[in-house]
Structure formats: C-alpha cells, structure tokens
C-alpha positions as CSV (number, residue, x, y, z in Angstrom):
1,M,8.6,5.7,16.5
2,S,12.9,5.6,16.8
3,S,13.3,2.3,17.9
4,A,11.6,1.0,15.0
5,V,15.0,1.3,13.0
6,S,16.6,-1.3,15.2
7,E,17.5,-4.2,13.7
8,N,15.4,-7.3,14.0
9,Y,12.3,-5.4,14.6
10,L,10.3,-8.0,12.9
11,A,12.3,-11.0,13.5
12,G,10.5,-14.3,13.3
13,K,7.4,-12.4,11.5
14,V,5.8,-13.6,8.1
15,A,4.9,-11.1,5.8
16,I,3.1,-10.8,2.5
17,V,3.3,-7.4,0.2
18,T,0.8,-7.3,-2.7
19,G,2.5,-4.8,-5.4
20,G,5.5,-6.2,-3.8
21,C,7.4,-5.3,-6.8
22,G,6.4,-1.9,-7.3
23,G,8.2,1.1,-6.5
24,I,6.8,1.5,-2.8
25,G,6.2,-2.3,-2.3
26,T,10.0,-2.8,-3.3
27,A,10.9,-0.1,-0.6
28,I,8.5,-2.4,1.5
29,C,10.0,-5.7,1.1
30,Q,13.6,-4.0,1.5
31,R,12.6,-2.8,4.8
32,F,11.1,-5.7,6.0
33,V,13.9,-8.2,5.3
34,K,16.4,-5.8,7.2
35,E,14.2,-5.9,9.8
36,G,14.3,-9.5,9.9
37,A,10.8,-10.6,8.3
38,T,10.4,-13.6,6.0
39,V,8.8,-11.6,2.9
40,Y,6.7,-12.6,0.0
41,A,6.4,-10.2,-2.7
42,A,3.3,-11.1,-4.4
43,D,3.1,-9.4,-7.8
44,I,1.9,-9.8,-11.3
45,H,5.0,-8.4,-12.6
46,T,8.6,-8.8,-11.2
47,G,9.5,-4.9,-11.7
48,D,13.2,-3.8,-11.5
49,G,13.8,-7.3,-10.3
50,N,15.0,-5.6,-6.7
51,A,12.3,-7.3,-4.5
52,A,12.0,-10.5,-6.0
53,N,16.1,-10.7,-5.6
54,I,15.5,-9.9,-1.7
55,A,12.1,-11.5,-0.7
56,T,10.5,-14.7,-2.2
57,Y,8.7,-13.8,-5.6
58,V,5.3,-15.0,-6.1
59,H,3.3,-14.5,-9.0
60,H,0.1,-13.1,-7.9
61,D,-3.0,-11.7,-9.4
62,V,-5.0,-9.6,-7.0
63,T,-8.2,-9.6,-8.6
64,S,-8.1,-13.4,-9.1
65,E,-9.5,-15.6,-6.2
66,D,-7.7,-18.4,-7.5
67,S,-4.4,-16.5,-7.7
68,T,-5.0,-15.3,-4.0
69,K,-5.8,-19.2,-2.7
70,A,-2.7,-20.6,-4.3
71,L,-0.7,-17.6,-2.6
72,I,-1.9,-18.1,1.0
73,A,-1.8,-21.7,0.0
74,Q,1.9,-21.1,-0.5
75,V,2.4,-19.4,2.9
76,T,0.7,-21.9,4.4
77,A,2.8,-24.9,3.6
78,D,5.9,-22.8,4.1
79,H,5.2,-21.4,7.6
80,D,1.4,-22.0,9.0
81,K,1.2,-18.6,9.9
82,L,0.7,-14.8,8.7
83,D,1.8,-11.9,10.8
84,I,1.6,-9.1,8.5
85,L,0.0,-8.3,5.3
86,V,0.3,-5.0,3.4
87,N,-2.3,-4.5,0.3
88,A,0.2,-1.9,-1.5
89,A,-1.0,-3.2,-5.3
90,G,-2.6,-0.5,-6.7
91,I,-3.3,1.8,-10.3
92,E,-4.1,4.9,-11.4
93,F,-5.2,7.0,-14.6
94,E,-6.2,10.1,-15.1
95,K,-9.9,10.7,-16.2
96,T,-13.0,12.4,-15.1
97,I,-16.0,9.8,-15.1
98,E,-17.5,11.1,-18.2
99,D,-14.0,10.0,-20.1
100,T,-14.0,6.9,-17.9
101,S,-15.3,3.6,-19.7
102,L,-17.0,0.9,-17.3
103,E,-14.0,-1.3,-18.2
104,E,-11.7,1.0,-16.7
105,W,-13.9,1.8,-14.0
106,N,-14.3,-2.0,-13.0
107,R,-10.5,-2.7,-13.4
108,M,-9.6,0.2,-10.9
109,F,-12.1,-0.9,-8.1
110,A,-11.1,-4.9,-9.0
111,I,-7.2,-4.2,-8.3
112,N,-7.5,-1.3,-5.7
113,V,-10.5,-2.4,-3.6
114,T,-11.0,-6.2,-4.7
115,G,-7.8,-7.0,-4.5
116,T,-7.4,-5.9,-0.9
117,F,-10.8,-7.6,-0.1
118,L,-9.6,-10.8,-1.4
119,T,-6.2,-10.9,0.0
120,S,-7.3,-9.6,3.5
121,K,-9.9,-12.3,3.4
122,Y,-7.8,-15.4,2.7
123,A,-5.1,-14.3,5.2
124,L,-7.1,-14.0,8.0
125,P,-7.1,-17.5,9.0
126,L,-3.2,-17.8,8.8
127,M,-3.4,-14.5,11.2
128,R,-5.3,-16.5,13.4
129,N,-3.0,-19.1,13.3
130,A,0.1,-16.6,14.6
131,G,-2.3,-15.4,17.3
132,G,-3.0,-12.2,15.8
133,G,-1.1,-9.7,13.1
134,S,-1.2,-6.4,11.2
135,I,-2.9,-5.7,8.1
136,I,-1.4,-2.4,6.3
137,N,-3.8,-1.1,3.5
138,F,-3.0,1.6,0.8
139,G,-5.6,4.4,0.8
140,S,-4.6,8.0,-0.5
141,Y,-4.8,11.4,0.3
142,D,-6.8,11.5,-2.8
143,G,-9.3,9.3,-0.6
144,F,-10.0,12.4,1.4
145,I,-9.5,15.5,-1.3
146,A,-9.8,15.1,-4.7
147,D,-7.3,15.8,-7.6
148,P,-8.6,17.1,-11.1
149,Q,-9.3,14.1,-13.4
150,L,-8.8,11.0,-10.8
151,A,-12.5,10.3,-10.4
152,A,-12.3,6.6,-10.5
153,Y,-9.0,6.7,-8.2
154,C,-10.5,9.2,-5.7
155,A,-13.7,6.6,-5.1
156,S,-11.5,3.6,-5.3
157,K,-9.5,4.9,-2.5
158,G,-12.2,5.9,-0.7
159,A,-13.7,2.7,-0.4
160,V,-10.3,1.4,0.9
161,H,-10.5,3.8,3.7
162,A,-13.9,2.7,4.9
163,L,-13.4,-1.1,4.7
164,T,-10.2,-0.7,6.8
165,K,-12.0,1.0,9.3
166,A,-14.3,-2.0,9.1
167,M,-12.2,-4.7,9.1
168,A,-10.4,-3.2,11.9
169,C,-13.5,-3.0,13.9
170,D,-14.5,-6.7,12.9
171,H,-11.1,-8.5,13.8
172,G,-9.7,-6.2,16.7
173,P,-10.9,-8.8,18.8
174,E,-8.6,-11.3,17.3
175,N,-5.7,-9.3,17.9
176,I,-5.5,-8.5,14.2
177,R,-5.1,-4.7,13.5
178,V,-5.9,-3.1,10.6
179,N,-4.8,0.5,9.3
180,A,-4.3,2.4,6.0
181,V,-1.6,4.4,5.1
182,C,-2.5,7.1,2.8
183,P,0.5,8.9,0.8
184,G,0.4,12.3,-1.4
185,Y,3.0,12.3,-4.4
186,V,5.7,9.8,-4.1
187,D,9.0,9.5,-6.5
188,T,7.6,6.2,-8.0
189,P,7.4,5.1,-11.4
190,M,3.5,5.9,-11.7
191,L,4.7,9.6,-10.5
192,Q,6.9,9.8,-13.3
193,S,5.1,8.8,-15.8
194,F,2.8,11.5,-14.6
195,F,5.3,13.7,-15.4
196,G,6.4,12.1,-18.6
197,E,3.0,13.0,-20.2
198,A,3.2,16.8,-19.0
199,G,5.1,18.3,-21.7
200,N,7.5,20.5,-19.3
201,I,8.8,18.3,-16.9
202,E,11.2,20.0,-14.8
203,T,8.5,22.9,-14.3
204,L,6.3,20.3,-13.3
205,Q,8.6,18.6,-10.8
206,K,9.3,22.0,-9.4
207,A,5.7,22.5,-9.1
208,V,4.9,19.6,-7.4
209,R,7.6,20.0,-4.9
210,D,6.5,23.8,-4.2
211,V,3.1,22.9,-3.6
212,H,4.1,21.3,-0.4
213,P,4.8,22.7,2.8
214,L,8.3,20.8,3.3
215,Q,8.7,21.6,-0.5
216,T,9.5,18.1,-1.6
217,Y,7.3,15.0,-2.2
218,G,8.0,11.7,-0.7
219,Q,10.7,8.9,-1.6
220,P,9.2,5.3,-1.0
221,E,11.6,4.6,1.7
222,D,9.6,7.3,3.4
223,V,6.4,5.3,3.1
224,A,8.2,2.0,4.2
225,N,9.3,3.7,7.4
226,L,5.6,4.0,8.2
227,V,4.3,0.6,7.2
228,N,7.4,-0.8,9.2
229,W,6.1,0.7,12.3
230,L,2.6,-0.2,11.8
231,A,4.0,-3.5,10.9
232,G,5.4,-4.1,14.3
233,N,4.8,-4.6,18.1
234,E,5.5,-0.5,18.7
235,A,2.1,0.3,17.0
236,R,0.2,-2.4,19.1
237,Y,-2.4,0.4,20.0
238,A,-2.8,1.5,16.7
239,S,-5.3,0.4,14.2
240,G,-8.3,1.5,12.6
241,Q,-6.6,4.7,11.4
242,L,-5.9,6.5,8.5
243,W,-2.3,7.8,8.4
244,V,-1.7,10.5,5.9
245,L,1.7,10.7,4.8
246,D,2.1,13.9,2.1
247,G,4.3,16.4,3.3
248,G,1.8,18.7,4.6
249,L,0.1,18.9,1.4
250,S,-3.6,18.1,2.4
251,A,-3.1,20.3,5.7
252,Q,-3.3,23.5,3.4
253,V,-6.5,25.4,2.4
254,Q,-6.5,25.1,-1.2
255,Q,-4.3,23.0,-3.4
256,M,-2.8,23.9,-6.8
257,R,-4.5,22.4,-9.8
258,L,-1.4,20.5,-11.3
C-alpha cells in the first residue's frame, strides 16, 4: 500500500464521509482532501470544526431518510456522480442488554446500521453514474469478539459486517466495491469519554496500551490510512472484506477485561 501516500491518489474523486466531523471522520476528510478528492463531511454536529474547514460541511442525520435524500440531492446537483462513500457515523454506550432500554437499543441500530443502509441505498445511483465506486462501512473488532457491557454495540457492528458482505455481492457486478474497516481502540473523543468515566485514568490508559501486542492504541490517522487505500484504485480487487485494524488485539487468545 506504499504508493497510496502519493499526492493526488484520489484526484477527481467525489467522496461523502458520514460522521465526517468526528475524531476518525475528520482524519478521513483531511486525508481525502490531501489526496485530491472533493469531500462532503456529512454530520449532525460540526465537532471541532476541522473537517468543516477543509471539506464541504452538510448537516446530516443518518437516521433520517429525508436528510439522506437531501444530502444525495446536493451532491447530484454539484457533481452528478459519487466515487467514494464512507459510513463512519456511529455511537457506543456501555451496558448489558438487561440495562439497555428499547429506546437505546433502537437508537444504536438506527445510527450504526440503518444509517449505513440509508446512505448507501441512496448513494448507489450516483456511483453508477461514476462507473463504479468504493463504499467503506465501519464495523469493529467488537463485531467479531465481545467486550463486556457493550451488547447493543457489538450486535450493531455484527449487523454492519453482514450487510457489508451482502452489499459487496449485490453490487460487485456494477464495479462497486464494499468493505468494512473494523477498528479496535482508537484515540478519539469516544475513547477519552470511556477513560474519563473510569476513575484512575492514567492506570487505565496504560492497561489499554499494554493489552495490545503493539503496546499502543491507534490514532485516527491510522484508520484514515487504511480507508484511503480502500477508497482508491490500488484496492480495485478488494471487496466484501472486514479489515481489522486493532494493533493485534484480537489475535490474542484472551482479552483483558478493562
């Protein structure tokens, strides 16, 4: 994947990144712009403003069909094509199913799964206009193995994994590739929120780093590097795969219960 770092790897490409103003989403938008793409950062929040400053910000609620149609209508009016869709919008909360309300369960699936479904559904015609494209969903290593007290999150990511493979099968003949990136611990506001609720923050941060074979957790840029490769032509034969990016965490026989 070394040549993916060359300038203009995505020159002429049009991309949508949902959750584009979050920690990972911002890093993806920044990398895409650096590589020459025209980028729409689609998010319900502007975050720290970094993504909105370098990409075209579109207020977007991934759970809303009307919002999705409006997003696609804007890209259609501007370019009449779409080459790359990154479904990075997502939430997480820490509860067992017994402690999870039906409202919380539905919200988790509405954002993590239905949002992926809706944006992909309405993006497909624009990708056909482009002669094909790359859809990159966001799963998680928690879609393969479970962390404690993340029941709804684990279930939602397992659903994204299955949806990714189904989409790849259905739309591969149209030259539309579909993959999922499955991160482990990444240094984002979501992870810092987890640390902030856990008492001895420094001890927990060290424990999280030490449980990884690489002795560290990831940075948003690490995820953006993989997404960038999957978005472009170097990954033209990659589809229907779940790309785990977790510093070797899930390669171990046992996981530390953090």
